[in-house]
C-alpha positions as CSV (number, residue, x, y, z in Angstrom):
1,M,126.4,19.4,158.2
2,P,128.7,20.7,160.9
3,L,127.3,23.3,163.6
4,P,128.5,27.2,163.4
5,S,131.4,27.6,165.4
6,R,130.9,29.7,168.8
7,E,132.9,32.8,167.4
8,L,130.5,32.8,164.4
9,L,127.1,32.6,166.6
10,R,128.6,35.4,168.8
11,G,129.2,37.4,165.7
12,F,125.5,37.1,164.8
13,L,124.0,37.6,168.1
14,V,126.2,40.7,168.5
15,A,125.0,41.8,165.1
16,G,121.6,41.5,165.9
17,M,121.7,43.0,169.2
18,M,123.4,45.8,167.9
19,T,120.7,46.2,164.7
20,S,118.1,46.1,167.0
21,L,119.5,48.7,169.3
22,M,120.7,51.4,166.6
23,W,118.7,52.0,163.8
24,G,116.9,54.9,165.1
25,G,120.2,57.1,165.3
26,S,119.3,57.1,169.0
27,A,122.8,56.1,170.1
28,A,124.6,58.6,168.0
29,R,122.1,61.5,169.3
30,A,122.4,60.5,172.7
31,Q,126.2,60.6,172.4
32,E,126.3,63.9,170.2
33,T,124.1,65.6,173.0
34,A,126.0,64.4,176.0
35,G,128.0,67.6,176.0
36,A,131.4,67.1,174.8
37,P,133.1,70.3,175.1
38,D,134.5,70.9,171.6
39,T,131.1,69.6,169.9
40,A,128.8,72.5,168.4
41,P,125.3,71.2,168.1
42,L,124.4,69.6,165.0
43,A,121.5,69.9,162.7
44,S,118.7,67.4,163.5
45,A,117.4,65.1,160.8
46,S,113.8,66.9,161.1
47,E,115.4,70.0,159.4
48,A,115.4,70.2,155.8
49,A,116.3,67.2,154.0
50,P,119.8,67.2,152.5
51,E,120.4,68.0,148.7
52,S,122.6,65.1,148.1
53,V,123.8,62.3,150.0
54,A,127.4,62.8,148.3
55,T,127.7,65.9,150.2
56,A,125.3,66.5,153.1
57,G,126.9,64.4,155.6
58,S,128.5,65.0,158.7
59,A,131.6,62.8,159.0
60,R,131.8,63.7,162.7
61,R,128.4,62.3,163.3
62,G,128.9,59.5,160.8
63,R,131.7,58.2,163.1
64,L,129.5,57.9,166.1
65,L,126.9,55.9,164.1
66,F,129.6,53.7,162.8
67,L,130.1,52.5,166.3
68,Q,127.4,50.2,165.7
69,C,128.5,48.7,162.7
70,R,132.3,48.0,164.0
71,S,131.1,44.6,165.2
72,C,130.9,43.3,162.0
73,H,132.8,45.6,159.7
74,S,136.4,46.8,159.8
75,L,137.5,49.7,157.9
76,D,141.4,49.6,157.8
77,E,143.4,48.6,154.7
78,G,144.4,44.9,155.1
79,G,141.8,44.8,158.1
80,M,140.2,41.5,158.5
81,N,136.9,40.5,157.6
82,K,134.4,39.7,160.3
83,V,130.7,38.9,160.3
84,G,130.7,41.6,157.3
85,P,133.5,42.3,155.1
86,N,136.4,44.9,155.6
87,L,135.1,47.9,153.8
88,Y,138.4,49.7,152.9
89,G,138.5,51.2,149.8
90,L,134.5,50.8,149.5
91,F,133.5,53.7,147.2
92,G,134.1,52.8,143.4
93,S,134.6,49.0,144.2
94,A,132.0,46.3,142.9
95,A,129.7,44.7,145.6
96,G,130.7,41.2,146.4
97,T,134.4,41.2,145.7
98,V,136.3,41.9,148.8
99,E,139.1,38.9,149.0
100,G,138.3,36.1,151.6
101,F,134.6,37.1,152.2
102,V,131.6,34.9,151.3
103,Y,129.1,36.5,149.5
104,S,125.4,35.6,148.6
105,Q,125.0,34.8,144.9
106,A,122.5,37.8,144.9
107,L,125.0,40.0,145.9
108,V,127.9,38.7,143.6
109,E,125.4,38.9,140.8
110,S,123.9,42.6,141.8
111,G,126.2,44.6,139.2
112,I,126.4,47.1,141.9
113,V,129.4,49.7,142.3
114,W,129.4,51.6,145.7
115,S,128.8,55.2,145.5
116,A,127.1,57.7,147.8
117,E,123.8,57.2,146.0
118,T,124.1,53.1,146.2
119,L,125.4,53.1,149.5
120,D,122.3,55.1,150.6
121,A,120.0,52.8,149.0
122,W,121.8,49.7,150.5
123,L,121.7,51.6,153.9
124,A,118.1,52.3,153.6
125,A,116.9,48.8,153.1
126,P,119.5,46.1,152.0
127,S,116.8,43.4,151.2
128,D,114.8,45.8,149.0
129,L,118.0,46.7,147.2
130,V,119.4,43.1,146.6
131,P,116.7,40.5,147.5
132,G,118.4,37.4,148.8
133,N,121.6,39.0,150.4
134,R,122.6,37.7,153.8
135,M,123.4,40.9,155.4
136,I,121.5,40.7,159.2
137,F,120.4,44.4,159.1
138,T,116.9,45.8,158.3
139,G,118.2,49.4,157.3
140,I,118.6,52.9,158.6
141,A,115.5,54.8,158.2
142,D,116.5,58.2,158.8
143,P,118.0,60.0,155.7
144,Q,120.3,62.1,157.5
145,D,121.7,59.2,159.6
146,R,122.7,57.6,156.2
147,A,124.2,60.5,154.8
148,D,126.4,61.3,157.9
149,L,127.4,57.5,158.0
150,I,128.3,57.7,154.3
151,A,130.3,61.0,154.8
152,Y,132.3,59.1,157.6
153,L,132.6,55.8,155.6
154,R,134.2,57.9,152.6
155,E,136.7,59.5,155.0
156,A,137.4,56.4,157.0
157,T,137.9,53.9,154.0
158,A,140.2,56.1,152.0
159,S,137.6,55.7,149.3
160,E,137.8,57.6,145.9
161,E,134.5,59.1,144.6
């Protein structure tokens, strides 16, 4: 079996490093509190839990959280697949169906259709939702971080839901 390319290995290394750095939400919280003049304080995750992931997220904050995802995912229509698939048109699409990306059999056979709720469960713990998937990502523990990221993804991927 041939060895993986340097580009693929670099992608996995970056993905692993980014995952280890990000999923307390600290990078986005640090950036949002850095004092940009046009930003009002955002509610903290320790305040009341959101009523629904479909309506509770801040796309502005989610954009900051996505900075850590972009090494593996693109969002633009016709964008390239990276270590992970392009996410354009995510909401309402079936899991494991982006053309040109090789998915695990477990994800292809999962029957998942991406919605705010299924994406919330995926982002919380991908290996719990779909055991045997190949995403190198342990999950986002903070429900508000997930809601914010979902709000941004809905906006940025021109998704219908």
